[in-house]
N, C-alpha and C positions, 0 to 999 in steps of 0.2 A: 325373570332371572334373564340378565344377560348371558349366554355361556360363550366358553370361549371357541374363536373361530375353529373352522373346520368340525366343530362337536354337530352341527346340522348335518352333515354328510353320514351321521350314522344315526339319524332316528328311525327310530322302530315303523315310520310310516313311507319311509324315502328310500333306507337299504335293501337295494336290489338283491335278490338271489345272486351269489356268483357259481359260476358253472365248476364243477370240478373235475379233476383228471382221469381219465378211464380206468384209474389202476385202484384197488382196494386201497382205501380211503384209512388213513393213520386216526388211530380212536385214541382220547386222552391217556390211557392208559397205557397206549402202547407210546407215549411222547414223552409223560414223566412222572408215572405211576409208579413210585417204590426209590425214587431220586432225590437228593438229597439237595442241589448245588453241588457237593463236595467239587472238590480239587476245581472249580471254574474261578477265573480272577475276574472280578466282573469290577470296572473304574466306573466311580462315579462325578464328573466334572463338573461340579458345582459352587456353592457356598463356605464347604468344608465341611464336616462330618462330629456330630458332636457323638464319641465314641459311649461315652459314657450311659446314653440314655438305654433304659430300659428296654426300647424295642429295636435298638438297635445292637447291643450284646457284641460289643469289641470291633475293630475293624483290622485290616493286617498289614495296614499301613496308608503313609499317607505324604502329603508331597504338595506343597503351595506355589503359585506362579502370583510373583510382582513384579509390577513396572519397574525397571533403572534403567536412566538412561549410560547407566555405565558401562554394561552388561551387554554380550552379545547380542543382537537384533531388540536391544533394549527389554531385554525379558531376563528378570532374575530366580532361582528357583532354590525353595525352602524344604529341604529334607525337615521330615520329622512330623508331631501333632501340631496340631492345632485345633482354635473353637470354627465352631459353626457361626458365620458373624450374622448370621439369616435365623436359620432354623428348616431353611430350603434343602440344603444337603439334607440333615438331618430326618427330613421326611420320606428324601426317596431312598436312604439307602433301609431306612425302616421298613418301607413297603418292598424293599426287593428281598430283606431277611425274612422277612413273612411268606413270601413265597420259596424263596429256597435258602432255608434255613444254616447250609451249612455252606454257603459261597463265601468266598476269602473277597471280600470292600475292601475297595483301596478308596482313599480321599486325594482329591484334584484339585484343591481350590484355587479359581479363577476368578471367582463373582467378591465383589466389596459386600460395604452393608445394607445399602442401596439395592442389589441384583445386579448391579449393574458392572459391567466389567470388560475392557477392549481383548478388541478383537486379536489382537498379537496373543493375550492369555490363552484365550480361547485355545488355537491355534496353538500354543504350546500344550498344551493340556492331551491335545487329539495327540500331539507329537509322543508323549509323552508316554501315554496309552499303549500306538503303537509297539513303541522300543520299548516297554518294559513289557512288551506279551500276553497285554492282555487276553480276555476271549471275548469280553463283553465291557461294553463301552456305554452308562447312561449320561445322555446327556437332554437333562429338563432346561436347554435354552436353546438359544438362536441367535443367528444374526440378522438384520433386514440392510447390512451393509453393502451396498455393490463392489466395494474394496475389497471384501473379504472373500467374492463368490469365487473368484479363479483359483485361492489357496486354499480355500476350504472343500472345492470338487475336487482338488488334488488329490488331498491327504484325504480325504473321504475312500478316494479310488484307490489308494495304496492298502486302505487298512482293508479293501472289500479284497483284493487282490491276496493279502497276506489272512483270508479267513478271520479278520477283525471281525464281532457283530456291532454293531454302531446304531444306538437305538436314541430318538433322536425325538424330541416332542417339536410340533409347530408353533405358531409364534401365536399366543393367545389372539391376538388384534391382526385384522385383515392385512394385505399386503407381504413384499417380500418376506421369505423363512430358509433361513439358510443353515446349516444342509438338509435341512430336514424334506427339502423341494430333490431334493437327488436322489436318484435308482441305486444307489449306493451303499444309500442308510434305510432301518426301517422306521418310517417315520408313522408319528403317533398325534392322534385330541382324545380329547376325552369323552367321554356316552356315559349315559347315566346306567344306573343300576347296582346291586350290594351285590355281584358277583366278581371277588376277585381274579377269578378265573376266568369269564366270560371274555370273548374277545371278536370282537364283528371286521369285515375285511373291506372296504371301500375299492369297487370295481371303475371309480371316477378320481385315481389319484391328480396331482401328489399324495398328498396324505393316506396312506395305506392303511393304516389299522386302529382300530377306534377299543378303547380299555376304560376301565372303571376310574372317573376322574373328577365326577360331580359329586359338591358337598359331600366329604369322606374324611375323617376321622384320618388326622395324621401326626403323625410326630413332631416336634419343633424342640427348639430352643431349652435350657433348661432344664430339663426331663420332662416338658410340660405338651399337650398335646392338641390344635387346633383343630376348626370345621375349616377343610378348603372344598377350592374345586377350582380348575385347571389341566391344561394341557400335560403341564410338568409332572403330576401326579398320577394320570394316565401311563406316561411313560415307563416307570420302574414298573409299573407291574406289568410290562411289555417284556425288559428287560429280566426280570424274575423269572420269566416262563420260558425265556429264552437259557437263561443260566442252569434253569431242571431240567431241561431239553438237551443243552450237552452236557451234562453230569451223567446225563443216561445213555447218550451220543454223541461221545469224540468225536468229535472230528466232518459236523457234518459244517458244508460252507454255507456263508451267506444267502445266497438263492435259494438253496435246499432247507433252510431256518425259515426263508419265508414260502417256501411253500407247506412246510409241515403248517403253520401258524394259518396261512389261508386255508388248510384244510381242514382245523380243527375252529374257523371259524361258525360263527352261531348261524350266519345266514350263507354257510354252505350249502350247497345240493348235490 
């Protein structure tokens, strides 16, 4: 089976040991034992969310972005409930819910029925998440377009300095993958395994974290579920961990969150 790009970096036989800080290492109990994700706002920038799916269990809000030549910047915002046109966003939301059951999940719809979307919509979705003061933003998508390198770099830096944690999937195919290549985000690729809480750190970035995302059962549209593989599904595992961490330790900065996750990595010594 062909695995998503960057997954090979997290194979057990190639993953290097990561040197830990000369400090008492955070334990998983310290990080999130007893936490639920309560009071943490998580935006899922994706294809929409089926809020009625039993594995999602409702959401706290939703907004969609559409191309409209008459609107400012060519993008129109539509507030209110919407469907998941594919199932992809529903899968991500359900994974986050499984790790952080009381997180406040918001659907930010920027993708169409073919899981494609304009860079302007992607950018607008991130802009909305920052302005709405989300705590965590799950982006199981990326752009290869050089046109969006600078705008995405600028806005992800803005999120970083405002202590908003952006968790971004690397592209499943070789090539540029923005903004997951940027140091201001938590970049994620899929790795094998059945433990939803397992995480690995790649000492050879740009893609830094590996999480469960190979042949896993995920929620899908219409109340259904499918077996799927992809960096897309590893990313919400990390977003869920972050939501749970922030609910127990609010106010952590992005670099502190990265440090904690690195310390909790399977390959940390």
